[in-house]
C-alpha positions in Angstrom: -43.6 -34.0 -15.2 -47.0 -33.7 -14.3 -49.5 -36.0 -12.1 -51.6 -36.6 -15.2 -51.6 -39.9 -17.1 -53.3 -40.7 -20.3 -55.6 -43.9 -19.7 -58.1 -43.8 -22.8 -57.6 -43.4 -26.4 -60.4 -43.6 -29.0 -59.9 -43.0 -32.8 -63.2 -41.7 -34.5 -63.4 -42.6 -38.4 -65.5 -39.5 -39.6 -66.8 -38.8 -43.4 -68.3 -35.5 -43.9 -69.6 -35.0 -47.7 -68.6 -31.7 -49.3 -71.0 -28.8 -50.6 -69.6 -29.3 -54.1 -66.8 -31.6 -55.5 -63.3 -29.5 -55.7 -60.9 -30.7 -58.6 -57.3 -30.5 -58.6 -54.5 -31.3 -61.0 -53.9 -34.8 -59.0 -57.7 -35.6 -58.7 -61.3 -34.6 -57.3 -62.4 -34.7 -53.6 -65.8 -34.8 -52.6 -65.6 -34.6 -48.7 -63.6 -34.9 -45.7 -62.4 -38.3 -44.6 -60.6 -38.0 -41.2 -59.4 -39.8 -37.9 -60.1 -37.7 -35.0 -58.0 -38.9 -31.9 -59.3 -38.7 -28.5 -56.9 -38.9 -25.3 -58.4 -39.0 -21.8 -56.5 -38.6 -18.8 -57.1 -40.2 -15.3 -58.0 -36.6 -13.9 -60.8 -36.0 -16.5 -59.3 -34.0 -19.3 -59.7 -34.7 -22.9 -57.4 -33.9 -25.8 -58.4 -33.7 -29.3 -56.1 -34.3 -32.8 -56.7 -35.0 -36.3 -55.2 -37.1 -39.0 -56.5 -36.0 -42.3 -54.8 -37.9 -45.2 -55.2 -37.4 -48.8 -54.3 -40.8 -50.6 -52.4 -39.1 -53.7 -50.6 -36.8 -51.3 -49.7 -38.2 -47.7 -51.3 -41.2 -47.4 -54.7 -43.3 -46.4 -57.2 -42.8 -43.9 -56.9 -46.5 -43.1 -53.2 -46.4 -42.5 -53.4 -43.4 -40.4 -56.1 -44.9 -38.1 -53.9 -48.1 -38.1 -50.7 -46.2 -37.1 -52.6 -44.5 -34.1 -54.7 -47.5 -32.8 -52.3 -50.2 -33.4 -48.6 -49.2 -33.4 -48.8 -45.7 -31.4 -51.2 -46.8 -28.6 -48.6 -49.1 -26.7 -46.4 -45.9 -26.4 -49.5 -43.6 -25.4 -51.8 -45.3 -22.7 -50.1 -44.6 -19.2 -47.9 -41.6 -20.2 -47.6 -38.3 -19.0 -49.2 -36.0 -21.7 -47.1 -33.0 -21.0 -43.9 -34.9 -22.3 -44.4 -34.2 -25.8 -41.3 -34.2 -27.4 -40.2 -37.5 -25.7 -43.5 -39.1 -26.8 -43.0 -37.9 -30.2 -39.3 -39.0 -30.7 -40.6 -42.4 -29.5 -43.2 -42.3 -32.1 -40.7 -41.6 -35.0 -38.7 -44.7 -33.4 -41.3 -47.3 -33.5 -42.9 -46.0 -36.7 -41.6 -44.6 -40.1 -43.6 -41.9 -42.0 -47.4 -41.8 -41.2 -47.0 -37.9 -40.5 -50.8 -37.5 -40.5 -51.0 -39.8 -37.6 -48.2 -38.1 -35.7 -49.7 -34.7 -36.1 -53.0 -36.0 -34.6 -50.8 -37.3 -31.8 -49.0 -34.1 -31.1 -52.2 -32.0 -31.3 -54.0 -33.9 -28.9 -50.8 -33.9 -26.3 -50.4 -30.1 -26.9 -54.3 -29.9 -26.1 -53.9 -31.6 -22.9 -50.8 -29.8 -21.8 -52.5 -26.6 -22.7 -55.4 -27.4 -20.5 -52.8 -28.5 -17.8 -51.0 -25.1 -18.1 -53.7 -23.0 -18.8 -52.0 -21.8 -22.1 -53.3 -21.9 -25.8 -51.2 -24.0 -28.0 -49.8 -21.0 -29.8 -48.4 -19.6 -26.6 -46.9 -23.3 -25.9 -45.2 -23.6 -28.8 -43.1 -20.1 -28.4 -46.0 -17.6 -28.4 -48.3 -15.7 -30.6 -47.2 -13.1 -33.3 -50.9 -12.3 -34.4 -54.2 -12.9 -33.2 -56.0 -13.0 -36.6 -54.9 -14.5 -40.1 -56.3 -13.7 -43.5 -58.2 -16.5 -45.0 -57.8 -17.9 -48.5 -60.4 -19.8 -50.3 -59.7 -22.3 -53.0 -61.6 -21.9 -56.3 -62.0 -25.5 -57.6 -65.5 -26.3 -58.4 -65.5 -27.7 -62.0 -68.9 -25.8 -62.4 -67.4 -22.1 -62.6 -70.6 -20.4 -62.3 -71.2 -22.0 -59.0 -68.1 -21.0 -58.0 -68.6 -17.3 -59.0 -71.7 -17.6 -56.7 -69.6 -18.8 -54.0 -67.2 -16.2 -54.3 -69.7 -13.5 -54.5 -70.9 -14.8 -51.1 -67.4 -15.1 -49.8 -66.8 -11.4 -50.8 -69.6 -10.0 -48.7 -68.0 -12.2 -45.6 -65.1 -10.0 -46.1 -62.8 -13.0 -47.9 -60.2 -11.1 -50.4 -57.9 -14.0 -51.0 -58.8 -16.8 -53.6 -56.7 -19.6 -54.7 -57.6 -21.2 -58.1 -56.9 -25.0 -58.4 -55.6 -25.5 -62.0 -54.6 -28.1 -64.5 -57.7 -30.5 -64.1 -59.1 -28.9 -67.1 -57.4 -27.4 -70.3 -55.0 -24.3 -70.0 -57.9 -22.1 -71.6 -60.2 -22.7 -68.9 -57.8 -21.7 -66.4 -56.9 -18.4 -68.2 -60.7 -17.7 -68.4 -61.3 -18.0 -64.8 -58.4 -15.9 -63.9 -59.5 -13.2 -66.4 -63.2 -13.0 -65.1 -62.0 -12.6 -61.7 -59.5 -10.1 -62.3 -61.9 -8.2 -64.5 -64.7 -8.3 -61.8 -62.7 -7.8 -58.7 -59.9 -5.6 -60.0 -56.8 -5.1 -57.8 -58.9 -6.0 -54.7 -58.8 -9.5 -55.1 -55.4 -11.4 -54.4 -55.3 -14.5 -56.7 -53.1 -17.5 -56.2 -52.6 -20.5 -58.7 -52.3 -24.3 -57.6 -51.7 -27.1 -60.0 -51.2 -29.8 -57.4 -48.6 -31.3 -59.3 -50.9 -31.3 -62.8 -48.5 -29.9 -65.3 -45.9 -31.7 -67.2 -42.5 -30.7 -66.5 -41.3 -30.3 -70.2 -43.8 -27.4 -70.7 -44.4 -26.0 -67.4 -42.1 -22.7 -67.9 -44.3 -21.6 -70.9 -47.4 -22.6 -69.2 -46.7 -20.6 -66.1 -45.5 -17.5 -68.0 -48.8 -17.2 -69.7 -50.2 -16.6 -65.9 -48.2 -13.7 -64.9 -50.4 -11.0 -66.7 -52.8 -11.7 -64.0 -50.5 -10.9 -61.4 -50.9 -13.9 -59.1 -49.2 -13.7 -55.6 -47.7 -17.1 -56.2 -48.0 -20.3 -58.3 -48.1 -23.7 -56.3 -46.4 -26.9 -57.0 -46.7 -26.9 -60.7 -44.9 -30.3 -61.5 -44.8 -33.5 -59.5 -43.3 -33.6 -56.0 -40.4 -36.0 -56.9 -39.4 -33.5 -59.9 -37.7 -31.0 -57.8 -34.9 -30.3 -60.2 -37.8 -29.3 -62.6 -39.4 -27.1 -59.9 -36.2 -25.4 -59.3 -35.4 -24.8 -63.0 -39.2 -23.0 -63.1 -38.6 -21.1 -60.0 -35.4 -19.6 -61.9 -37.2 -19.0 -65.0 -40.2 -17.0 -64.2 -41.0 -14.0 -62.4 -44.3 -14.9 -60.5 -43.3 -16.6 -57.1 -43.3 -20.4 -57.0 -44.5 -22.5 -53.9 -43.5 -25.9 -53.2 -46.2 -27.9 -51.4 -46.0 -31.8 -52.1 -42.0 -31.4 -52.5 -41.5 -30.3 -49.1 -42.9 -32.3 -46.3 -40.5 -32.2 -43.4 -37.4 -30.2 -42.0 -35.1 -32.8 -44.2 -37.0 -31.8 -47.3 -37.0 -28.3 -46.3 -33.1 -28.2 -45.8 -32.5 -29.9 -49.2 -35.0 -27.9 -51.1 -33.6 -24.5 -49.5 -30.1 -25.5 -50.6 -31.3 -26.1 -54.0 -33.7 -23.0 -54.0 -36.5 -25.2 -55.4 -39.0 -22.6 -54.6 -39.5 -19.1 -53.3 -42.3 -20.1 -50.8 -42.9 -23.3 -48.8 -46.6 -24.5 -47.9 -46.8 -25.4 -44.1 -49.1 -28.3 -43.0 -48.9 -30.0 -39.9 -50.2 -33.3 -41.8 -47.3 -33.6 -44.0 -44.7 -32.4 -41.4 -45.8 -34.7 -38.5 -47.2 -31.9 -36.4 -46.9 -28.0 -35.2 -43.5 -28.1 -34.0 -41.9 -29.9 -37.1 -43.8 -27.1 -39.4 -42.2 -24.6 -37.1 -38.7 -26.2 -37.8 -39.7 -26.1 -41.6 -40.3 -22.4 -41.4 -37.0 -21.7 -39.5 -35.1 -23.2 -42.3 -37.0 -21.2 -44.8 -36.5 -18.2 -42.9 -32.9 -18.6 -42.9 -32.9 -19.1 -46.5 -35.1 -16.2 -47.3 -37.9 -18.3 -48.3 -41.5 -17.4 -47.5 -44.1 -19.6 -45.8 -47.9 -20.1 -46.2 -50.4 -21.7 -44.1 -51.7 -24.6 -46.1 -54.2 -27.3 -45.2 -55.4 -30.8 -46.2 -59.2 -31.8 -46.3 -59.9 -31.3 -42.6 -62.5 -30.6 -39.9 -62.2 -27.7 -37.4 -59.7 -30.0 -35.0 -56.8 -30.0 -37.8 -58.0 -26.5 -38.8 -57.3 -25.3 -35.2 -54.1 -27.0 -35.1 -53.0 -25.0 -38.1 -54.6 -21.7 -36.7 -52.2 -22.0 -33.6 -49.4 -22.8 -36.0 -49.6 -19.7 -38.0 -50.1 -17.5 -34.9 -46.6 -18.6 -33.8 -44.9 -18.1 -37.0 -43.1 -14.6 -37.0 -43.1 -13.8 -40.3 -46.2 -14.9 -42.1 -47.5 -12.5 -44.8 -49.6 -14.6 -47.3 -52.2 -16.0 -45.0 -53.8 -19.1 -44.8 -56.5 -21.5 -46.2 -58.2 -23.3 -43.2 -61.6 -22.7 -44.8 -62.8 -26.2 -45.0 -65.2 -26.6 -42.2 -66.7 -23.2 -42.9 -67.2 -23.0 -46.5 -66.6 -26.4 -47.8 -68.2 -29.1 -45.5 -71.6 -30.1 -45.4 -71.2 -29.5 -41.7 -68.8 -28.3 -39.0 -68.4 -30.8 -36.6 -67.1 -28.3 -33.7 -69.1 -27.5 -30.8 -68.7 -23.9 -31.6 -68.2 -22.6 -35.3 -64.7 -22.4 -36.5 -63.9 -18.8 -35.9 -63.8 -17.0 -38.9 -65.2 -13.5 -39.1 -64.6 -10.8 -41.6 -62.4 -12.9 -43.8 -59.9 -13.3 -40.9 -59.3 -16.6 -38.9 -59.3 -15.7 -35.2 -57.1 -17.7 -33.0 -58.4 -18.7 -29.6 -56.9 -17.5 -26.4 -58.4 -20.2 -24.4 -56.1 -23.4 -22.8 -55.1 -25.8 -25.3 -56.7 -26.4 -28.7 -59.6 -24.3 -28.3 -62.2 -26.5 -29.7 -63.7 -29.9 -29.1 -66.1 -31.9 -31.5 -69.9 -31.6 -30.9 -71.0 -35.4 -29.6 -74.2 -35.3 -31.8 -72.4 -34.2 -34.8 -69.4 -36.7 -34.3 -71.9 -39.6 -33.7 -73.6 -38.6 -37.0 -70.6 -38.5 -39.1 -68.6 -41.1 -37.5 -68.4 -44.4 -39.9 -66.1 -46.3 -37.2 -64.9 -46.0 -33.7 -61.4 -47.8 -32.4 -61.1 -48.1 -28.8 
């Protein structure tokens, strides 16, 4: 128990345009639409969290904001912020689903707890295994020439990992891009491929086999999220490692997915698992089954990105890096008071208490579309 009590709760709807449209097998995205959660205590502390839903993946912004403002608020106001697990257990009792909203609540509580204890979130959830994480950038602009220009700039910044979003155009376009990047950058570039559920199950094995000549680190979620049997069949049939993203949300999905060996890798995202601690549970299940994990993200601002960075710092055996690049290389603006810490192609995990980032008040006001108090 602590002497602190939560007295104020605000939900900031924000909309941040992207520098360029990103296309995926499940649709186009032209910006970041998120709900930033602000919790204030009677002792003057402020904690931040973020819900960053994607309607074709986890849910809608309207639902996430309503979950926080209407359904979770009565169970937050007046509570001790360090009682994270009891509060999150109560959130699961009163509200089914809405993993993005629960991730936002958990992050804001951990931010406050870190400030109270003087510990960064990574240390609160078990301790850090690393201070830096290699960054991956998603190649998803339908204008590939524009993507090539961006990659050249990122290469100069030290970024060496690139994940091609595939399945939104024809197969020849995907092969052309892979060949161009492998030819241009040779073995120095690490390539990954993500279909975002874009392949038909009946033809997926043949399509994925075509990609193996380009030596990708993995192929992510080739088929629809509910087609887990097909995903397992692909995993068992091809040589390139297969990663499950949409097919593994929470520890229950991870348990079933590991038992059926639906993939070689699980993508971790706080928004789909309901927070950092549930992601750590997913990672533990994966580890027990000999399945690798990867640091994924949604379309997020620096708040959710920083939560992801703390998560990745706390995972013992992370080898594939992370993709928290949105606020640095995708969004029109980084809403944080200090730029998200990407240097030399690495994400640098803060050592400061709590989350280690706060939104800039002027930027928040400029990109806010609605405020729920």
